[in-house]
DSSP file (Angstrom, degrees, kcal/mol; ACC not computed):
  #  RESIDUE AA STRUCTURE BP1 BP2  ACC     N-H-->O    O-->H-N    N-H-->O    O-->H-N    TCO  KAPPA ALPHA  PHI   PSI    X-CA   Y-CA   Z-CA
    1    1 A M              0   0    0      0, 0.0     2,-0.3     0, 0.0    23,-0.2   0.000 360.0 360.0 360.0 151.6    0.0    0.0    0.0
    2    2 A E  E     -A   23   0A   0     21,-1.2    21,-3.4    22,-0.0     2,-0.6  -0.988 360.0-128.0-151.2 138.5    1.1    3.5   -0.7
    3    3 A I  E     -A   22   0A   0     -2,-0.3    19,-0.3    19,-0.2     3,-0.1  -0.793  20.2-174.5 -87.8 121.2   -0.4    7.0    0.1
    4    4 A Y  E     -     0   0A   0     17,-1.8     2,-0.3    -2,-0.6    -1,-0.2   0.910  67.5  -7.4 -80.8 -45.9   -0.6    9.0   -3.1
    5    5 A S  E     +A   21   0A   0     16,-1.5    16,-1.9     2,-0.0    -1,-0.3  -0.996  54.0 178.9-151.7 148.2   -1.8   12.3   -1.6
    6    6 A V  E     +A   20   0A   0     -2,-0.3     2,-0.3    14,-0.2    14,-0.2  -0.938  22.6 148.2-149.1 128.2   -3.0   13.6    1.7
    7    7 A R  E     -A   19   0A   0     12,-2.8    12,-2.5    -2,-0.3    73,-0.1  -0.954  40.5-113.0-153.3 169.1   -4.0   17.2    2.3
    8    8 A R        -     0   0    0     71,-0.3    10,-0.2    -2,-0.3     9,-0.1  -0.765  43.5 -98.3-103.0 153.5   -6.2   19.5    4.2
    9    9 A P        -     0   0    0      0, 0.0    -1,-0.1     0, 0.0     5,-0.0  -0.312  27.9-122.2 -68.7 158.1   -9.0   21.6    2.6
   10   10 A K  S    S+     0   0    0      2,-0.0     2,-0.4    -2,-0.0    -2,-0.0   0.896  95.3  57.0 -71.7 -40.5   -8.2   25.2    1.8
   11   11 A D    >   -     0   0    0      1,-0.1     3,-0.5     2,-0.0     0, 0.0  -0.749  69.9-151.7 -95.4 144.7  -11.0   26.7    3.8
   12   12 A N  T 3  S+     0   0    0     -2,-0.4    -1,-0.1     1,-0.2    -2,-0.0   0.382  80.6  81.2 -92.9   2.1  -11.3   25.9    7.5
   13   13 A L  T 3  S+     0   0    0      2,-0.0    -1,-0.2     0, 0.0     2,-0.1   0.546  73.8  89.6 -88.4  -7.4  -15.0   26.3    7.8
   14   14 A T  S <  S-     0   0    0     -3,-0.5     0, 0.0     2,-0.2     0, 0.0  -0.442  78.9-126.9 -88.7 162.4  -15.9   22.9    6.4
   15   15 A S  S    S+     0   0    0     -2,-0.1    21,-2.1    20,-0.1     2,-0.4   0.605  84.9  99.0 -83.0 -11.5  -16.4   19.7    8.4
   16   16 A L  E     + B   0  35A   0     19,-0.2    19,-0.2     1,-0.2    -2,-0.2  -0.648  45.1 169.9 -74.8 125.6  -13.9   17.9    6.1
   17   17 A K  E     +     0   0A   0     17,-3.0     2,-0.3    -2,-0.4    -1,-0.2   0.809  60.5   8.5-107.6 -41.2  -10.5   17.9    7.9
   18   18 A V  E     + B   0  34A   0     16,-1.2    16,-2.8   -10,-0.2    -1,-0.4  -0.997  63.6 166.8-143.8 141.4   -8.2   15.6    5.9
   19   19 A Y  E     +AB   7  33A   0    -12,-2.5   -12,-2.8    -2,-0.3     2,-0.3  -0.976  11.6 122.5-149.7 163.5   -8.6   13.9    2.5
   20   20 A G  E     -AB   6  32A   0     12,-2.0    12,-2.2    -2,-0.3     2,-0.4  -0.983  47.8 -76.4 173.3-164.0   -6.5   12.1   -0.1
   21   21 A E  E     -AB   5  31A   0    -16,-1.9   -17,-1.8    -2,-0.3   -16,-1.5  -0.973  29.3-171.8-130.7 142.4   -5.9    8.9   -2.1
   22   22 A V  E     -AB   3  30A   0      8,-2.8     8,-3.2    -2,-0.4     2,-0.4  -0.993  21.1-130.6-133.7 140.7   -4.3    5.6   -1.2
   23   23 A E  E     -AB   2  29A   0    -21,-3.4   -21,-1.2    -2,-0.4     6,-0.2  -0.780  26.0-144.5 -90.6 132.5   -3.3    2.7   -3.4
   24   24 A G    >   -     0   0    0      4,-3.1     3,-1.0    -2,-0.4    -1,-0.1  -0.173  31.6 -92.3 -84.5-177.4   -4.6   -0.7   -2.2
   25   25 A D  T 3  S+     0   0    0      1,-0.2    -1,-0.1     2,-0.1    -2,-0.0   0.819 124.8  54.5 -65.4 -31.8   -3.0   -4.1   -2.5
   26   26 A S  T 3  S-     0   0    0      2,-0.1    -1,-0.2     1,-0.0     3,-0.1   0.509 120.5-105.3 -82.8  -4.1   -4.6   -4.8   -5.8
   27   27 A G  S <  S+     0   0    0     -3,-1.0     2,-0.1     1,-0.4    -2,-0.1   0.350  77.6 133.1  96.3  -5.9   -3.3   -1.6   -7.4
   28   28 A K        -     0   0    0     -5,-0.1    -4,-3.1     1,-0.0     2,-0.5  -0.482  54.3-128.3 -76.4 150.9   -6.6    0.3   -7.3
   29   29 A V  E     -B   23   0A   0     -6,-0.2     2,-0.3    -2,-0.1    -6,-0.2  -0.884  25.9-169.9-103.5 127.9   -6.7    3.8   -6.0
   30   30 A Y  E     -B   22   0A   0     -8,-3.2    -8,-2.8    -2,-0.5     2,-0.3  -0.860  16.2-131.6-116.0 150.1   -9.2    4.6   -3.2
   31   31 A K  E     -B   21   0A   0     -2,-0.3    15,-1.9   -10,-0.2     2,-0.3  -0.781  24.5-174.6 -99.3 145.3  -10.2    8.0   -1.8
   32   32 A F  E     -BC  20  45A   0    -12,-2.2   -12,-2.0    -2,-0.3     2,-0.3  -0.931   4.0-178.9-135.3 160.2  -10.4    8.6    1.9
   33   33 A A  E     -BC  19  44A   0     11,-2.1    11,-2.6    -2,-0.3     2,-0.5  -0.989  21.1-139.9-155.8 154.7  -11.5   11.4    4.1
   34   34 A Y  E     -BC  18  43A   0    -16,-2.8   -17,-3.0    -2,-0.3   -16,-1.2  -0.988  24.7-171.5-120.4 122.5  -11.8   12.4    7.8
   35   35 A F  E     -BC  16  42A   0      7,-2.6     7,-2.0    -2,-0.5     2,-0.4  -0.832  13.5-166.2-112.5 149.3  -14.9   14.3    8.8
   36   36 A R  E     + C   0  41A   0    -21,-2.1     5,-0.2    -2,-0.3    -2,-0.0  -0.889  27.5 147.4-136.1 106.3  -15.8   16.0   12.1
   37   37 A R        -     0   0    0      3,-3.0     3,-0.1    -2,-0.4    -2,-0.0  -0.828  59.7-104.4-129.2 166.6  -19.4   17.0   12.5
   38   38 A P  S    S+     0   0    0      0, 0.0     3,-0.1     0, 0.0    -1,-0.0   0.856 122.5  31.3 -62.2 -32.7  -21.8   17.2   15.5
   39   39 A N  S    S+     0   0    0      1,-0.2     2,-0.3    -3,-0.0    -3,-0.0   0.497 127.0  34.0-105.4  -4.0  -23.5   14.0   14.5
   40   40 A F        +     0   0    0     -3,-0.1    -3,-3.0     2,-0.0     2,-0.4  -0.960  52.2 172.2-152.5 132.0  -20.6   12.1   12.8
   41   41 A R  E     +C   36   0A   0     -2,-0.3     2,-0.3    -5,-0.2    -5,-0.2  -0.965  40.6  77.0-137.5 120.5  -16.9   11.9   13.4
   42   42 A G  E     -C   35   0A   0     -7,-2.0    -7,-2.6    -2,-0.4     2,-0.3  -0.971  69.8 -65.7 165.9-179.5  -14.7    9.5   11.6
   43   43 A W  E     -C   34   0A   0     -2,-0.3     2,-0.4    -9,-0.2    -9,-0.2  -0.687  34.9-162.9 -97.1 148.0  -12.9    8.2    8.6
   44   44 A I  E     -C   33   0A   0    -11,-2.6   -11,-2.1    -2,-0.3     2,-0.3  -0.995   3.4-169.7-132.6 138.4  -14.5    7.2    5.3
   45   45 A C  E     -C   32   0A   0     -2,-0.4   -13,-0.2   -13,-0.2     6,-0.0  -0.923  24.0-137.7-125.2 152.1  -12.9    5.1    2.4
   46   46 A S        +     0   0    0    -15,-1.9   -14,-0.1    -2,-0.3     2,-0.1   0.346  64.8 118.0 -91.6   7.0  -14.3    4.5   -1.1
   47   47 A C  S  > S-     0   0    0    -16,-0.2     4,-2.2     1,-0.1     5,-0.2  -0.385  72.7-121.4 -74.4 155.3  -13.4    0.8   -1.1
   48   48 A E  H  > S+     0   0    0      1,-0.2     4,-2.5     2,-0.2     5,-0.3   0.863 109.3  57.7 -65.1 -37.8  -16.2   -1.8   -1.5
   49   49 A N  H  >>S+     0   0    0      1,-0.2     5,-1.8     2,-0.2     4,-1.6   0.908 110.7  42.8 -60.7 -43.4  -15.3   -3.5    1.8
   50   50 A F  I  4>S+     0   0    0      3,-0.2     5,-2.6     1,-0.2     6,-0.3   0.937 116.7  46.1 -69.0 -46.3  -15.8   -0.4    3.8
   51   51 A L  I  <5S+     0   0    0     -4,-2.2    -2,-0.2     1,-0.2    -1,-0.2   0.846 118.8  39.8 -67.9 -34.1  -18.9    0.8    2.0
   52   52 A L  I  <5S-     0   0    0     -4,-2.5    -1,-0.2    -5,-0.2    -2,-0.2   0.746 137.1  -5.5 -91.3 -24.2  -20.7   -2.5    2.1
   53   53 A S  I  X5S+     0   0    0     -4,-1.6     4,-1.0    -5,-0.3    -3,-0.2   0.652 120.6  56.9-137.5 -42.4  -19.9   -3.9    5.6
   54   54 A K  I  4XS+     0   0    0     -5,-1.8     5,-2.5     1,-0.2     4,-0.4   0.868 101.4  56.9 -71.0 -37.0  -17.4   -1.9    7.7
   55   55 A F  T >4<S+     0   0    0     -5,-2.6     3,-1.1     1,-0.2    -1,-0.2   0.905 106.7  49.2 -63.0 -41.7  -19.2    1.4    7.8
   56   56 A A  T 345S+     0   0    0     -6,-0.3    -1,-0.2     1,-0.2    -2,-0.2   0.808 113.5  47.1 -67.0 -29.2  -22.4   -0.1    9.2
   57   57 A K  T 3<5S-     0   0    0     -4,-1.0    -1,-0.2    -3,-0.2    -2,-0.2   0.391 113.2-118.9 -92.7   3.1  -20.4   -1.9   11.9
   58   58 A K  T < 5S+     0   0    0     -3,-1.1     2,-0.3    -4,-0.4    -3,-0.2   0.901  70.5 130.2  59.0  45.2  -18.4    1.3   12.8
   59   59 A L      < -     0   0    0     -5,-2.5     2,-0.3    -9,-0.1    -1,-0.2  -0.785  55.0-120.4-120.3 166.1  -15.1   -0.3   11.8
   60   60 A N        -     0   0    0     -2,-0.3     2,-0.1    -3,-0.1   -16,-0.0  -0.835  21.9-127.5-107.4 147.6  -12.2    0.8    9.6
   61   61 A C     >  -     0   0    0     -2,-0.3     4,-2.0     1,-0.1     5,-0.2  -0.266  35.9 -96.0 -81.7 176.1  -10.9   -1.0    6.5
   62   62 A K  H  > S+     0   0    0      1,-0.2     4,-1.9     2,-0.2     5,-0.1   0.795 123.9  57.8 -67.3 -27.2   -7.3   -1.9    6.0
   63   63 A H  H  > S+     0   0    0      2,-0.2     4,-2.5     1,-0.2    -1,-0.2   0.912 108.0  45.8 -67.5 -41.9   -6.7    1.2    3.9
   64   64 A L  H  > S+     0   0    0      2,-0.2     4,-2.8     1,-0.2     5,-0.2   0.869 109.9  54.0 -69.9 -36.0   -7.9    3.4    6.8
   65   65 A H  H  X S+     0   0    0     -4,-2.0     4,-1.6     2,-0.2    -1,-0.2   0.916 111.4  46.7 -60.9 -41.7   -5.7    1.5    9.2
   66   66 A F  H  X S+     0   0    0     -4,-1.9     4,-1.4     2,-0.2    -2,-0.2   0.930 114.0  46.6 -65.8 -46.2   -2.7    2.1    7.0
   67   67 A V  H  X S+     0   0    0     -4,-2.5     4,-2.9     1,-0.2     5,-0.3   0.921 112.0  50.2 -63.8 -44.7   -3.5    5.8    6.5
   68   68 A R  H  X S+     0   0    0     -4,-2.8     4,-1.4     1,-0.2    -1,-0.2   0.834 108.3  53.6 -65.0 -31.8   -4.1    6.4   10.2
   69   69 A A  H  < S+     0   0    0     -4,-1.6    -1,-0.2    -5,-0.2    -2,-0.2   0.833 115.6  40.6 -68.9 -31.3   -0.8    4.7   11.1
   70   70 A Q  H  < S+     0   0    0     -4,-1.4    -2,-0.2    -3,-0.3    -1,-0.2   0.896 128.5  25.2 -83.8 -43.2    1.0    7.0    8.7
   71   71 A V  H  < S-     0   0    0     -4,-2.9     6,-2.1     1,-0.3     7,-0.3   0.461 112.6-101.9-106.5  -2.2   -0.7   10.4    9.3
   72   72 A G    ><  -     0   0    0     -4,-1.4     3,-0.9    -5,-0.3    -1,-0.3  -0.165  41.9 -69.6  99.7 163.1   -2.0   10.0   12.9
   73   73 A R  T 3  S+     0   0    0      1,-0.3    -1,-0.1     2,-0.1    -4,-0.1   0.872 134.5  21.9 -61.4 -40.3   -5.3    9.2   14.4
   74   74 A Y  T 3  S-     0   0    0     -3,-0.1    -1,-0.3    -6,-0.1    -2,-0.1   0.142 119.9 -94.7-112.8  18.2   -6.8   12.6   13.5
   75   75 A G  S X  S+     0   0    0     -3,-0.9     3,-1.4    -7,-0.2    -3,-0.2   0.829  71.0 154.7  73.9  32.3   -4.4   13.5   10.6
   76   76 A A  T 3   +     0   0    0      1,-0.3    -4,-0.2    -5,-0.1    -5,-0.0   0.782  64.4  56.7 -67.1 -28.3   -2.3   15.5   13.0
   77   77 A S  T 3  S+     0   0    0     -6,-2.1     2,-0.4     2,-0.1    -1,-0.3   0.468  81.1 105.0 -86.0   1.1    0.9   15.1   11.0
   78   78 A V  S <  S-     0   0    0     -3,-1.4   -71,-0.1    -7,-0.3    -7,-0.0  -0.692  79.4-115.2 -82.0 129.1   -0.6   16.6    7.8
   79   79 A A              0   0    0     -2,-0.4   -71,-0.3     1,-0.1    -1,-0.1  -0.304 360.0 360.0 -65.7 145.0    0.6   20.2    7.3
   80   80 A R              0   0    0    -73,-0.1    -1,-0.1    -2,-0.0    -2,-0.0   0.453 360.0 360.0 -82.4 360.0   -1.9   23.0    7.6
């Protein structure tokens, strides 16, 4: 796995805090994001495993585990 890009949004007024792209084991590129809202706080990935089963169970997929290990739990190591 490899992170292609990770960045913060330009305006600070949105609930989106960190977003980017990660390459999976199969070579496909997935998008991920970290949101912080009053009714939802967490990471989202565009892979099928996360969308079809992990999101409903409030778990993270292997791509999100990899990204969180690299950039920190809340994306703290991403430059502002």
